[in-house]
N, C-alpha and C positions, 0 to 999 in steps of 0.2 A: 462467509461474511468478511468483510475488508478489515484491514488493521485498523483504520481510522475509526469504523464503525465499533469494532470490539473494544478499542480504548475508550469511546466514549460511553458505551454501556458499562464498563468498569468503573470508569470517573462518576458516573451517575450513581451506581450502587454504593461506592465509597461515601458519597454525598448524603445518600439516604441513611446509610448507616450512621452516618456520623463520626468516620473513624479517619477522614482524611487529616485532622489535625494531628492525631496521635500516631499515624501510621508512619514506619520507618522506611518502608520498601519502595512504595510509589506504584501508580497504576501502571507504568511502562513494563514493571517487573512482572506482574499479573497478566497482564495482555501478552507478554511474550510466553509465558508458561501456559497459558490457554491456547496459544496458536500451536505450540509444540505438542500438546495433549490431546487435540480435538480433530476431527476429520469434517470436511465439509458438508457431508451428507450422512444420515443414520445408515451404519452399515450393519447393525446387529438389531434383532428382534427384543424387545424388553418385556418381560413377564411382569405385570403389576399384580397379581394375584396377592403375593405376600406382602408387597408394599402396602396395598389397600387395605389388607386386614391389619396392619401395624398402625397405619394411622386411624383406622376406626377404633383400635382399643384405647389410644390415647387420647382420642377427641372426647369431647363433652356431649358432642351431638353426633354419634356415628350414624344414626339412621338418616338424617340430613346431608351428610357427607356422602354415604353410599347411594342415596337418590340422586344428588348432583353428579357424582361419577357415572352412573347409569344413564343420565340425561346426556351429557357431554359424549359418552361413548356412543351413543344412540345418534349423535349428530357427527359422528366420524371425526372429532378432533384429532389431529395428526400427532401432536406430541403431548398428547395428554399421559401415556404410560410412563415416559421419561419424567414427565414433571411429578407425577405421583411418586416414582422412585426417589427423585430428589427430595421431595417432602419427607418421605420415610427416613431418609437418611438425616434429614434434619431434627427429626424426633428424637434421636439419639444423642445429639450435639447440645449439652445442658448449656455450655458458654454461650452458642449460638442463639439458643431460645431465649436466655436472659437478654442479650444484646437487642434481640428483636423486640421482645416484651418491653424493655425500659425505653426504646426508641419510639415505639408506638404509643406509650403512655405519655412521653414527652410531646409527641405532636398533638395528641388528643389533647392534652392540658393547653397547649398554645392555641388550639382552635377552639377551645371551649366546649368539647365533646366529650363523651363518656366511652368507656370501652364495654360497659355491661350489656348483656344480651337483652333482647327485647322481651323474652319471658321473664328476666328477673326483674325488668323496670314494672312490668305490670304486676307482677307478684307483690312489690312493694306498694301498690295502690292500696288505700284504705277500703274497706268494705263499704258496699252501698248503705248510705244512711247513717255511717258512723261520723262522729263529731272529731274534727282535728283544730289543732291551735294554728294560730296566725304564724307561728315559726315553721311548724310541719308543712303548711300551705305554701310558704316560701320556699323551702327546701324542694318540696314536691314539684313547684312549677320550676325551678332551676334545673331539676333533673330531667323533666319533660321537654325542656327547651334544649337541653343538652343533646338529648335523643334525636329531637326534630332535626337540630343541625347536623347530626351524624348522618341520619337518614338522606337528608337533603343532599349532604356532601357527596355521599355514597352514589346516590342515584343520577347527579350530575356528571359525577366523574364516569359512571359506566355508559351515560347517554354519550359523552364525549368520545370515549373511547370506541364506541361502537361505530359512531359516525365516521371516525378515522379510519376504522378497519373497512367499513364499506366503501370508503375513498379509495383506500390502497386496492380493494379487490375489483373496483369498476374497471371492466376492459374495453378495450378500444374495439368494438364490432360493429361492422356495417351490415345493419338488419335490413333486408329487402322490403319494401312496403306491402303490406298484406290487405286484400278486398276487405270493404266493410261488411259484405254480407256474412262473413265469416263469425263476426260478432254480433251480428243482428238475428241470427238463428239459433237460438240455445238448444233446439232440440236435435241438431246434428252431432249427436253423440251416443256412444255405446252404454252409457252409466244410467242410473236412474234419473228421471227428470224429478226437479225438486217436488218431493210431495207433501203432503198436509196430514195432520194427526188424526184425522177422522175420515170414513169412507165417503166416497163422494155420491154413489150410488145408495139412495135410502132403502131401495126394495129388496136389497140383498138379504136373504134368510140367513140367520144366524148358525152356524155351524152346529152348535149344540140342539138344536132341534132336529136335526138329520140323523139318520142311523148311523152307525160305526163304520160300515164299508163306505156310504155315501161321503162321510168325513174324511176318509182316507183318501178316496179319489180326489176329492175337491182341494185337499191340500196338496196333493201331488201336482195338480194341475197349477197352482201358484207357485210351488218350488221351482217348476221348470221355467215359469216367468221369470222369477227372481234370478235365476241362474243366468239368465239372458239380460238382467238388466232393466226388467219391465216389472211395475207392481202388480199384484194380483188382487183378488177381491178380499181375501182374509189375511194376507201378509203385507203390510203397507210399510214403505221406506220411510224413515224419519228425515228431516231437513238437517244438513251438516252444521255442526256448531262451530267447527274451524275448518279452514282450507283442506289439511290433510288428515282430519279425523277419520277414525272407520266408520262405516255405514252401520246405522243400526235400524232395528225393525220392530214392527208391532205385530202382534198374533192376536187373532179373534180369542178373547178369553172364553168363549163358551164352547171352545174345542176340548175334547176330551183329555183330561192331564196326561195321561200315557203317551198318546198322539202329540200332543202339545211339547212334550219332554223330548220326544225324538227328532220333532221339527226344528228345535232350537241347535239341535247338534249339525243340521244343514245350514243354519245362518251364516256362520264364519266363511263357508265358502262362498256364499252370496257377497258378504262385505269384502273379502279378499279380491273378488272379480270387480267389484266397483273400485277398489283401490289402484288395482293394475290397470283397469281401463283409464281412469283419470290420469295417471300417471303417464301412458302411453299417448294420450291426447295432448297432454300439456307439454311433453318434453319432446314432441315432434315439432314445436315452433322453433324458428330459426336461432333465437338467441341462446338456446340451449346446447348448442354445438352439435357436432358431428358425432361424437361419443354417443352421446345421449339419444341421438337420432338412431344410430346403430343398434343401441340397447332397446329403445322402444320398437325397432323393427323385428328384432329377435322375439320380443315378449308378444307381439303382434303375431307372429307364426305360432306362438304356442296357444294363444287365445283363438286363433282358428282351429286347431285340433281340439280345445276345449268345446268349441261351438259343435265340432262333429260329433262329440260325446254327447251334448245336450240333444242334438238331433236324433241320434240312435234312442236315447232315453224315451224322446217324445214318440218315436215310432213304437216302442215297446208299449208306451201308456196308451197309445190309440188302440193297439190290438189287445189291451187288456190282460198284458202279461207283466205290468209293473207293479209292485207293490212297495211299501215304504222300507222294508226290510231288503228287498232285492236293490232297490235305490241306494240305500245306505252302502250295500256291498259294492256297487259298481263304481262309486264317486270316491272311494278309499284313496286310490293313487292320484287323482286329480286335486284332492284337497290338500296333500302334502305338496303338490307342485305350486299351487296357486298361493299357498302358505309361503313358500320361498321366494316367489315372485313379489308378493306384498311387503314381506320383510326388507328385500333390496329397495323396492321402490319407497318404503317409508324411511329407511336409512338414507337414501339419495335425497328424498324430500327435507329432512330434518337439517342434514349438513349443508344443502344447497349446493351440492357436487356438481362440478362441470370438469370435463376433459379428463386429465390425469389423476384426479382426486376420485372420480368413478371407478377407474379402474383399479385404483388402490383398494377401495372399498370391495369390488368384486374379487380381486386376487384374495383378500383377507378372508371372505366369505366361502370361497372355494378351499383354501388352505385348511379352514377350520372344520371342513365336511369330511375330513380324511376317513372317518370310519365308516360313512354312510355312502356306498359306491352310486348309487342311483342319483341321490342328491347331489353329489360333487359332479357328477357327469353333467346335471342339469346347469350347475352353476359354471362349469369348465365350458358349455356351449354358449352361455350368456357372455361370459369373458372373452371368449376367441372372437364373438361376434362384434363386441363393443370396441375391442382391438384393432379390427380392421382398419378403419380410417386414421387411427392413430399410429399404426404401423405404417400406413402408406405414405403419411406425412414423414415418419422417422426414415422410411427408406429413400425418399427424396432428398432429405438432408445429408444422410450418410453416403449415399451413392452418386450424388450429383453436386450436392451443397447449395440445393434450394430449398427454400420454406415456403409453404404454401399452406398457411393456417388462418382460413377466413374468420374464425370464431375465438381467436386466441385461447386455444387448449394446449399446444404444444408445450413442452417444457423449455425450448430455446424462443426466446422473445427477440424480434428485431427492432431496435431503436432507429427509425429511419432519419431522425433529426440529425445524427451523426455522420457525416460522409467522409469519405476518404481524402477528397481534397482539403480538408483541414487539417490533416497531418504536418502540412508545411506552413500552418498559421497558427495554430493553437500550442500553448505551451502545456501539452498533455499528450498522453499515449490513449485517449479515450476511445480512439476508434477502435483498436484491437481489443480493448477490455470491455467497451459499453455497447458497441453497435450490436453485438449478439451477446446477449447474458441469458443465463438460467434464471427461471421463474419458479422457485422452490415448491410453491404450492401446486404446480402442475406435473410433478414428477411422480410417475406411478412407483408404488413402493420396490416393485421388481426391478426397476431399472434405476434405483439410486445409485447402485455402486459403479455405475458405468456412465453417469450424467455427464461428468466431465470429458470422457472421452467423446461422447456423443457431440458435445458443443465443439470441440476441437477438430472433429472430423470434419464436419461441415463447415467451419470456419476456414479450414484449410483449402478444401475444394472451391469454397466460394471465392477466396482470393485468387486462384487459379481461374476460375470463370471469368473473375473482373479483368483478367489479362487477356481476354479475348479468346480463349481455350474453352472446349467442352470435354470437362473430364468425366470418364465413366469408369465405374468399378467393373472390372472384367469378371470378378466373380460372385456378382450380385444374385442372391435367391431371395425368393418371397419369405418374410418373417411371419412365423404364426406362434401365438401365445401357446406355452405348455407350462406345466408346473415345474419341469426341469429348465431352469433358468439359464444353465449352461449352454444350452443350444443357440440362443440368439447372442449370449454374451462373447461366445466365439466368433459368430459373423461380425458383431460390432468391431471386435479387436482386429480383424482381419481389415476392415474397411478403415481403422484408424491407422494402422501401419500403412496401408498403401498411400492414403492422403498425405501422411507426415513426409513419407519418403519423397513423393511426388513435388510437393511444394518447397521441400529442401532441396531437392536437385535443381528447380526452378531457379532458386535464389543463389545458392552456392556455385553452381555450374554456368548455368546460362547467364544470370544476372551478376555474376562474379562479386556477391556480397561481401566476401573475406577482401578481396582485392580493394574493393572502396574503402573499407575500414581502415585498412594499411594507408590508401591514400590520404583520408582524413588524417591518419596519425603523423604523416610527413609534415602537413601544413600547420595542424592546430596544434600538435604537441612538440613541435619545432624539432623534427625528425631529420629535415635535410638542413644541415648547417650553412652549405653554401649558399642555398637559396635565400635564407634567412636574413644572413650578412649582406648579400648583394641586394634585397629588398629594403633592408634598413638604410643601406648608404644611399639608393637612390630616393627614398621618400624622407630623407631627413628633414628637408627644409618644409616640405608638406607638413610633416607631423608638427612642426613647431607653430603653426598657423591656428587662427581660430577654426571652429569647425564650420561656421558660416563663410569663411573665405577658401574653403577647400573646394574644388572641383572633383567629383566622384569620378568622373570620366578620366581625369589625370592619373589618379590612382589606378584605375582599372589598366590603364596603357602599362604605368610603370609595373604591376603585378605581371601583364602579359610578358614583358620584356624580361623581368627576373625570371619568370619560368623559362622562357626560350633559351636563356644565356646560362642556365646552371643545370645541374644533374636532374632537376625535375622535370627536364624537357621528355625524359623517356617514359615518364608517368601517363598512361592513356586516358586517365580521368582528370588530368590537369586543368581541361578547360570547364570544368563544373566548379572550380574555386572561384568565388567571386570576393568583392571588397564591401564591406559595410560600415556605415558610419552610425553608431547608435547614440540615441539621444540621451543618454545616460552614461555615468563612469561604472567601472567595475564595482567599487564599494556600494554605490546605490542599487545596482542589479543584484547583487547578492542579499543585501538586507531587505529589498523588496521580495524575493523569494523566502528567504529564512522567516519573515515575519508573516508568511500568509495565515489568515485565520489565528491572529493573536492580536492582543490589545496594541501593539506597536505598529500594527499594519498602517493605520493612518499617518503615522509620522514619517513614513517614507513615499507616500504618494506625492511626489515632487512634479511641478510642473516643468517639461523639459525646456520651456523658456527661461527659467530661473537659472538653469545651470549653463555656466559659460565654460564650455569644454574646449581644450585644446583638441587637435586631430590625434594626438597619441592617445588621449584619454577616451574618445569616442570610437577609436579604430578597431576593427574586428574582421574577422574573416567569415565568409559565409559558403554555404556549399548546398548546390542545386541535386536535389535527389527526385528520382520519379518512382511511379508505382511499379512493383510491389517493394522495392527497396525502402520506400519511407515506410514501411511498417516498423523496420528497425532503426534506420535513421531519419526519425521523426523529428519534430522542431523541439521537443523536450530533449531529446539525445543532443542535438546539434546546439542547443542553448547551452548545456554543459560543457561541451566541448569548447564553447566560445568563452565560457568562463574561465577554463584552464588556460586557453591561449591568451586571454588579455593577462592573466596573472603571470604566466610565464614571458610574455612579451615586454610587459612593464619592468619585469626584474632584468632582461636582456638589455631594455635600455638604460637602465642604471649602471649596469655593468660597463656598457659602454661610454657612458658620462663619466665615471671614474677612471676607464682606461685613458680617456682623452685629457683628464687631468694628468695621468701619469707621463703621457707623452709630453705635456706643457712641462712638467717637471723636469723631464729629460732636458728638453730644450733650454731650460732655464740653467741647468747645471753647466751647459757648454761653455757658459762665459764667466765662469769663476768670479760669481757675485758676492760680495761682502755680507749678502742677506741670507746666505744657505743655512747660518746657524738659526735664523729666523722661520726658513722654511721647513726646517726638520720636523717640527711638530706637525704641520700640515701634510708633511709626506708620511709620518707616521698613522696620522688618522686615515689619510687616504688608503694606506694600505690594510688597516683595520676594517676598513668600509669594503674594500674590496674582496678581503678575505670572507668576510661574512656573506656578501651575495654571491661568490662564487660558489661557497659551500652550500648556501641555501638553493641553488640553481641545481646543483650537482645532486644534493637529496631529493628534490623533486622529479628531475629528469630520469635518474638512474636508480635510486632506491624506490622511488613509489611508480613512477609511470612504467619503467622498463620492467619492473618485478611484476605489477599488474597485468601488463600486458602479455607477459610470458604464460602467467596464470591463464589469462583469458584465452590464448593461443591453443593452450593445452587442452583446455575444456572445448574448444571449437573443433578440436580434431576427432573428439568422440561424441559430438553432437549428434542428437536423434531426431529432433522436431523444432520447429522455429520457436516454442515456447521456451525451450533452452537456450536458444540464442539470445533472444529477449532478456531472459533472466542472466545470463553470462555477461551480455554487453551492459545491461544495467549496473550490475554488480561492478564490473570493471570501472565505470565512471563514477559510480558512488563512492567507491573505496580511493579513486585518485583524488576526489575532491575533498574526501576527509582527510587524507593523510596530508594533500597540501594545504590544511587549513583553512580551506574554504569553507566549510561548514561551522566554525567555530567563530561567533563574533568577536570575542576578546583577543583570541590570537591573531586573527585578521586585523583587527584595528590596530593591533601593535606593531605587526609586520609592515603594514601600510605606512605607520608613522614612521619606522625606521626608514622605509624606502624614500619618503620625503626628506629625511635629514640629509640623506646621501645625495638625493637630487640638488637640495639647497646648497649643500657644501660644495659639489662639484661645479654649480653656477656661479657661486661667489669666487672660487677659485681660478675659472676660466674668464670670468671678467678681470681680475686682477692681471692674468698674464696676458690678455689682450690689451690692456691698458699699459702695460711697460714691456711691451716685446720688442726685444732689439730687432727682429726680423721687420717690424713696422718702419722703425727709425731708419735703418740701413738700406731699406728696399730701393730708394731713389738713388743712393750710392753705388749699390751693386749693379742698377741697370745702366747707369752711366758708365761703370767700369767696363761693361762689355764693349763699349764703343772707344774706349780710351786707348791710346798707345802704350808703349813700354816706358815712355818718358813720364806718363802721368800715373804711372802705376804706385810711385812713393807717396804721390799727394793722394790717391784713393784710400791706400792703406792708412794713411794718417788720419783721413776723415771717418773710415769706419771705426777705428779705434777711439776717436773721440767720441762718436756716437754711441759706442758700447759704454763708455765711462760715464757719459751722462745719464743713461738709462739706468746703469749699476746705481750712481748715487740716488737717482729718483726711487729705485727700488728700496735702497737702503733706508731711506727718509719713511717710505710709505711702510714698509714692514716691520720697522723697528719700533713704529709708533705702538702705543698701548692698545689701539682699538684693534689692530691687526692681531695682536696675541689675544686679545680678550675674546675676540670672534672666534678663533679657534678653538680656545679654551671651552668657550661656549657649546660648539659644535661638537667636541670630544666629550663634554659632559652629558650633552643630551643624547648622544649616540650610545654612549656607555649605558646610562640609566635604562633606556628603552632596550636594549641588547640583555641587560640584566633583568629586567621586567618580562621579556620574553621567554628567557630561560626558565624563570621561575615559574610562568604559567604552562609552560610545556611540561615541566617536571610534575606540577600539580596535576594537571589534565590527565597524563599517562598513568599515573598512580590511581587516581580516581576512577579513570574509564577502563582500566586494564588494556589500554593499545600501546604496545611495545614498539611500533613502528617508528613513534616520535623520538624515542630514545635515540635513534640515529643521527638526528640533526644535533642533538646535545655532545653525542661524542665526537662530530666533526668540529663544532664550534669551542667545545671545552674539553678537548680530549687530555689536556694536561692539568686540569684543575684550577686554571687562573682565575677564570669567572666564580668558580664554586668558592675559592677562597675569598673573594671579593664580596660575594653574597653572605656568607658567613660571618664575615667581619662586620658588614652593614648590619645583618641581623642579630648579632652580638652587642653591637653598640646600641641598636634601638632597644634590645632587651634590658641593657644597663639603664637607659634612658627612663625605660617604661617601668624599671622596679623602684627608681626615686622620684618618680612623679606621681601626682596625686589623680592625675586624669585616666580614665577608663581606656585600659589596652586596645579595646576594638574601635577608637575612633576612626570613622570613614573619612579623613581629608583625602583630596584628589592627590594622587602622586607620592602618598608617603609608603614606605616601604613595609613589608610585613613584621609584626613584632615577633613573631615565633622565628626559631631558627630555621634556617633554609633546609637542613635535613632532620631536625629533631622531630618535624611532624610527619615524616615518612618512614615506612618500615625499612629495616636494614637492607632488604633485599632490592629496593627500590633506588637506594643511593648510589650515586656515581663515584667511583673511587679511580682517580686518575691513574696509579700506577698499575693497575688491573688489566688497561686495554694496550694490547700489542701494538708495536709500530707498524705502519702500513709497509714501510720499505724494508723492514727486517723482521717480520712477524715470526718466522721460524728459526732465527739467529744465524742464518746461512752466512751473511756478510760479517757477523761477529767472529765466526771461526776462521774466515778468511783472513780478516785482519790480525788475529791474533796469531795466525801462521807465519804471515809477512812479519809481525814484529819480533816473534821468536827467531826467524831467520836472520834478521837486521841485527839483533843482539847477538846471536853468534858471528856475524862478521866482525861487529865492534869488539868483541872480546879479543879476536885475533888480529885486529888492526891496530896500527900504531897512529893513526890520525886522529886528530881531536874529535871531540863528541858535537862540538858546535860548529861545524864547518858550515858556511852559508853558501856553497856552489848552488849556481841554478840548475834546479832539476833533480839534484842528488838527494837520496832519502836521508833522513836523520839516523845518525849512527847510533842512537839511543834507543832503548826498546820503546815500542809503541805505546807499551803500557805501563812500563818500569818507572818512565819519568814522569808519569802522572799520578796524582793520588787515586785512590780507589773511588772517590765520589766523582771523579772526571771520566772515569771509563764508561764506555758505550755499553748500555744493558738494554735489551729489548724491552719496550714498554715504558723505560724510564726516560727517553729521550725528550726533552722540551719541544714545545712547539717553536718554528722558527718565526712564525707572527708575533705570537706572544713574548717571546725573548726580546725581538725588534721593539715590540710595544713598550717592554720594561727599560731597555737600555738606550733607546733612540735619543732622548734627551741628553 
């Protein structure tokens, strides 16, 4: 059972029990517990004898319960015994019984029904002829109406469930047409022709008027006919009341009582014969499958032996050597045989068994006769015969990867609607999981433990066959059913090992799967730095344009050029990399995936024409994958790679924008403008943003992707089959998406807002720099100076100085204005607020989910506790305001800070303490020891020197001790060094 289906059942059970509102754990936890403690198939046989007796003892209607159990057991209900065991355990749980009773009573009251039994209802009715009052009549009427509603509701529910069950059990079987004469000739049967309750011939002499020896001879003749399915003169067959009812007979009542009693002992043999013959003739039809055909054929073989016995007895009768006593003695072994055959036929008929269900029933019958050697040998013969066509299908599947199941009996079912070509189109991996699936109702009991291996063995060989090869298992032997299951278990295990190794070698060695995954990592996860930088430089102008104005062919050409002129040129799979312009941005794509099957799904169904995207927002890489590599690198996996790439690519773009601002700032500093004091706030903010973006990139690229990649490669070194490859690859991508905050909507929105603030700030500063650029003003002067003579050099220099002065005055006027200062302050305020909000959410998410990975980004961004102090100060201020305010502390205004302290709501173990983290540059104190040694040496030199301690000669060491001239608080201690960026943030202004 899939995780989604199990979660759905748990949620439905919680809703039915009415505990969802009071439950503090949640359906997810219960689902995880069930997945860890359950196996996909029954691997142990459950004995329900004690459980059945326990339920009967605690039940008010034990006889009805036992009768129902026997009825269901006779129908070969698959999970009956585990269900009875579960119910017996529930009888001991008093709390559970009270909850169920309370819930049933509540639902009955809501529906206007009653929980009283029918017998108690009828016992409350007045005696016939008794007088009742109007009030009693009204109460009786209401009670009967409730009972009728309850019966009607139950009946309609049972009918609906039966219809749904029959719909699920409906098989896709192509039945060949049958001739009409088969149905128009009812006498073509070995069974009794439908008889009448009275003899047809009125001239038949009653047996009672004949002497006793003649009575015995006449009744023997009738018995021999009845054993062949033909009515006699004095023994007549009754018409069947039901389709699978046992045949009943009428005996001439004038027969001698002693002989009549002996004859009645013969009749069960005739009835069993009728049952077996009807079973053989019915189950030989096409729609009942190959297993029933084989079982019917084996029964027909036994019936032939039975007919030989009847012929021999008739020969004895003709010779006058057969008496009733001899007759009774001769048929004793045959009676037991036909009794077993009839029992099997009735069980299959009641349970409507087909395919694997028939084999399960036969296996249980055979195992249950362990004390009777002859009967067990008979059942073993029937089971082996019935298993022949099933094992032939099994052998073709596990030896060649071919499934030939014309009547849908095999445990593996093929879904022909799902084709391998859709692996590159649909966002799912349905082909591998759903093209071949296990149908649980068709699994024989003796193959349940190896059902998964049977499925995977055939799937592996089928993939190889679809590659144009013809796999053949070199150690194939014919499989025969035995009570010792280990024999064919070993054969299935060998076939599984061979198939898994064959497919793994094909993918890993011939198709170079691991090299292809590494190639994808180079491009989608930004593993090739020079290629990425070169490609971004080439496509910078294209990315700024609207998506409708971009020519994909030009991007393909630029991609080709970047691949050929970088280190990616050595990649043999570089030609499979393609350019794709998606009709939605990353945020829309992620939320469309995250909201699948939720109430918010409709909110993110956006018409692509409504989105006005730039090339940067729509750009992504794509990768061409062919069969069978597409099993692993399917569209679902490539989409997850694309989401990671678009996230990383946009962060790289933001970093480039901030670096461009830094370059512009360096150019502005060359001209000694008077506005540098106004630029300092913008410089500090730019550095703060750059610090955040670079640390965020480092966290994703090295602490998330590289770490998970290392784990993935370690697992790939020990992989044994393709299923493990799929699991490891899926885990790698899932962990990367989760740790990069791409699966958490709150964190993702905050990160996106931060990036947007950085881009907006960069655009603002770049526009300001371009409008006041000295390079632009002096460009004509520089071009003319190239052609000037030495005489004109003084004039050119004076013009350049004049242009620089004019530009500087304009910049002073522009930057010194209140608008510029206010704009930078707003950028700083918004960025700081969003960054603090991000840190707050990361800490809360890490503590609540138990994911320590996100703590790394906290340590990088807040390693000296600067932001922690800000958050605690804001939280304390908010708490003070809330204490003096009359408003509720849980007001949900947008953008408001949390009212609780930043650290008070977390355990001490989860709090970040700045002084506890070692410095990255001096984490082991190595440089501290070197500095102290140099200081000690310098102090010794100073003590013996006559020079002044404050000599300022260039390049000389200070004469005072490195540490003695500083207070203790200023000495360098590992873990206490402040961040350069945070210190600059505090002191820039």
